[in-house]
C-alpha positions in Angstrom: 182.9 -92.7 -105.1 183.2 -90.0 -107.7 183.3 -86.5 -106.2 182.7 -83.1 -107.7 185.7 -80.9 -107.4 185.3 -77.2 -107.9 187.4 -75.0 -110.3 188.4 -71.4 -110.6 189.7 -70.7 -114.1 191.4 -67.3 -114.4 192.0 -65.4 -117.6 193.2 -61.8 -117.6 192.6 -61.6 -113.8 189.0 -62.6 -114.0 187.1 -65.8 -113.2 186.0 -67.1 -116.6 184.7 -70.2 -118.4 186.2 -70.5 -121.9 186.1 -73.0 -124.7 189.5 -74.7 -124.2 190.4 -75.2 -127.8 190.0 -71.5 -128.6 192.8 -70.3 -126.2 195.7 -68.9 -128.2 198.8 -66.9 -127.4 198.2 -64.6 -130.4 195.2 -63.8 -132.7 191.7 -63.2 -131.4 190.9 -63.8 -127.8 189.3 -67.1 -126.6 185.6 -67.9 -126.9 184.2 -67.0 -123.5 181.2 -68.8 -122.1 181.1 -66.7 -118.8 182.9 -63.8 -117.2 182.3 -63.4 -113.4 181.7 -60.1 -111.7 182.7 -61.7 -108.4 186.4 -62.1 -107.6 188.4 -65.3 -107.2 188.4 -65.0 -103.5 184.6 -64.9 -103.3 184.4 -68.2 -105.2 187.0 -69.7 -102.8 185.0 -68.6 -99.8 181.9 -70.2 -101.2 183.6 -73.5 -101.9 185.2 -73.5 -98.5 181.9 -72.9 -96.8 180.3 -75.8 -98.7 183.2 -78.1 -97.9 184.2 -78.7 -101.5 187.8 -80.0 -101.1 190.4 -80.8 -103.8 189.5 -78.0 -106.2 191.9 -76.2 -108.4 192.7 -72.7 -109.5 194.1 -72.5 -113.1 195.9 -69.4 -114.4 195.3 -69.3 -118.1 198.1 -67.0 -119.2 199.6 -63.9 -117.7 197.9 -61.3 -115.4 196.4 -63.8 -113.0 198.8 -64.0 -110.1 197.0 -61.5 -107.9 193.6 -63.1 -108.4 195.1 -66.6 -107.7 196.7 -65.4 -104.5 193.4 -63.9 -103.5 191.7 -67.3 -103.9 194.5 -69.1 -102.0 194.4 -66.6 -99.1 190.7 -67.1 -98.8 191.1 -70.9 -98.3 194.7 -71.8 -97.2 195.4 -75.4 -97.9 192.0 -75.9 -99.6 192.9 -75.4 -103.3 195.5 -76.5 -105.8 197.2 -74.0 -108.2 198.2 -74.5 -111.8 199.5 -72.4 -114.7 203.1 -71.3 -115.2 204.3 -73.4 -112.3 207.9 -74.8 -112.3 210.6 -75.9 -109.9 211.7 -72.3 -109.3 208.3 -71.0 -108.1 206.4 -74.0 -106.9 207.5 -73.4 -103.3 206.2 -69.8 -103.4 202.8 -71.0 -104.4 202.7 -73.6 -101.7 203.7 -70.8 -99.2 200.9 -68.7 -100.6 198.4 -71.3 -99.5 198.1 -73.9 -102.2 197.7 -77.5 -101.0 199.4 -78.7 -104.3 200.9 -77.3 -107.4 199.6 -78.5 -110.8 202.2 -78.7 -113.6 202.1 -79.5 -117.3 204.1 -77.4 -119.7 207.2 -77.1 -117.6 207.6 -80.9 -117.7 208.4 -80.8 -121.4 211.3 -79.3 -123.3 210.6 -78.5 -127.0 207.5 -80.8 -126.7 209.4 -83.7 -125.3 208.8 -85.1 -121.9 211.6 -84.5 -119.5 212.1 -87.1 -116.8 214.8 -84.9 -115.2 212.3 -82.1 -114.7 209.6 -84.1 -113.1 212.2 -85.6 -110.8 213.6 -82.2 -110.0 210.1 -80.8 -109.1 209.2 -83.8 -107.0 212.5 -83.6 -105.3 212.1 -79.8 -104.6 208.6 -79.9 -103.1 207.9 -83.6 -102.5 205.7 -85.9 -104.6 202.9 -85.4 -102.1 202.5 -81.8 -103.2 202.5 -82.4 -106.9 199.6 -82.8 -109.3 200.6 -83.8 -112.8 198.3 -82.3 -115.4 198.0 -84.6 -118.4 195.5 -82.5 -120.3 195.2 -84.0 -123.7 193.7 -84.1 -127.2 192.4 -87.1 -129.2 195.0 -88.4 -131.7 195.7 -91.5 -133.7 197.4 -92.9 -130.6 194.3 -92.3 -128.4 195.1 -89.3 -126.3 198.2 -87.1 -126.4 199.2 -84.5 -123.9 198.9 -80.9 -125.1 200.9 -78.2 -123.5 201.0 -74.4 -123.7 197.3 -74.0 -122.9 196.4 -77.0 -125.0 198.0 -75.5 -128.2 201.0 -77.8 -128.7 200.9 -81.6 -128.9 203.8 -83.3 -127.1 205.5 -86.7 -127.4 203.6 -88.2 -124.4 200.5 -90.3 -124.8 198.0 -90.8 -122.0 198.1 -94.5 -121.4 198.1 -96.8 -118.4 201.9 -97.2 -119.0 202.4 -93.5 -118.9 200.4 -93.2 -115.7 202.4 -96.0 -114.1 205.6 -94.3 -115.1 204.6 -90.9 -113.5 202.7 -92.1 -110.5 205.7 -92.3 -108.1 206.4 -88.6 -108.7 203.0 -87.2 -107.9 200.1 -87.3 -105.5 197.3 -86.9 -108.1 196.6 -86.5 -111.8 194.4 -83.8 -113.4 193.3 -84.5 -116.9 191.4 -82.0 -119.1 189.9 -83.4 -122.3 190.7 -80.3 -124.3 188.6 -81.2 -127.3 185.4 -81.1 -125.3 186.4 -78.5 -122.7 183.8 -75.7 -122.4 181.5 -77.2 -125.0 178.9 -78.7 -122.6 178.4 -81.5 -125.1 179.1 -84.4 -122.7 182.2 -86.1 -121.3 184.8 -88.2 -123.2 183.6 -91.5 -121.8 186.4 -93.6 -123.3 189.0 -91.4 -121.5 187.1 -91.6 -118.2 186.8 -95.4 -118.5 190.5 -95.8 -119.2 191.4 -93.6 -116.2 189.1 -95.5 -114.0 190.4 -98.9 -115.1 193.9 -97.7 -114.2 193.0 -96.2 -110.8 196.5 -96.0 -109.4 196.3 -92.4 -108.1 193.5 -89.9 -107.3 192.5 -88.5 -110.7 190.2 -85.6 -111.6 188.6 -85.4 -115.1 187.6 -82.1 -116.6 185.8 -81.5 -119.9 182.3 -81.5 -121.3 180.2 -82.3 -118.3 176.8 -80.9 -119.0 174.3 -82.5 -116.6 174.0 -84.5 -113.5 173.7 -87.5 -115.8 177.3 -86.9 -116.8 178.4 -87.2 -113.2 176.6 -90.5 -113.0 178.3 -91.5 -116.2 181.8 -90.7 -114.7 180.8 -92.6 -111.6 179.7 -95.7 -113.6 182.5 -95.7 -116.2 185.3 -95.2 -113.7 183.9 -97.4 -110.9 183.9 -94.2 -108.7 187.7 -93.9 -109.0 187.7 -90.7 -111.0 186.5 -87.3 -109.7 185.0 -84.7 -112.0 184.8 -80.9 -112.3 182.0 -79.0 -113.9 182.5 -75.6 -115.5 180.5 -73.9 -118.2 177.3 -76.0 -117.6 177.2 -74.9 -113.9 174.7 -72.2 -112.9 177.4 -70.7 -110.7 179.2 -69.9 -114.0 176.1 -68.8 -116.0 175.2 -72.3 -117.2 171.9 -74.0 -117.2 172.7 -77.7 -117.2 173.8 -78.3 -113.6 172.8 -76.6 -110.3 175.6 -75.9 -107.8 173.3 -77.0 -104.9 172.9 -80.4 -106.5 176.7 -80.9 -106.7 177.1 -79.9 -103.1 174.4 -82.5 -102.2 176.1 -85.1 -104.4 179.4 -84.8 -102.4 177.5 -85.1 -99.2 175.9 -88.5 -100.1 
């Protein structure tokens, strides 16, 4: 069954919901849908209390380590951590309380996928502690992994062949559909269907979910084999499309 997985997205030390395609290293700041007054730890406590397992904390750029550690300390072993993770610091984040580390950009060198790096990381922490993030954009090839906070396209396409190739080195996949992330305009159904048809590892889809009907759609299109996260549409993050209480009830069915 498709489960809702919570998220804590951090930008400049605060819990935020942003439009993914507007995040840049330079120029104007990203388009923000929501900026929380509550700290990351408060959200973690809430998710822990409601038994929402398998969620993730994503550090979007610098200045987020303290907030991330606050969330992990509030729920040791209950959250995954991503953003700036590599073989040199992955163990530190696991020691700080993360159940898994989530990695994208470090697995690429100059935009080219590095098999040596994924093998090094899995060898350092164990494949059972690694979530490979294949966040992507639509291209002529279907979907292509985008690194550096979704700014740079890589040489790796998201296909069943790619998933088969990487599955031995990880425990799960996390896949943001960057083109629809934060827009509350509906999910990328084609991507969800492809991921569900593959189904070789636990996979979480993120991007565009705007209503409970979108959760039903993920359930139907993936055959219940893909989990989903809800961000900007969630009332907990200032949205109006999805009630947090309904998601908690969904997971308890």
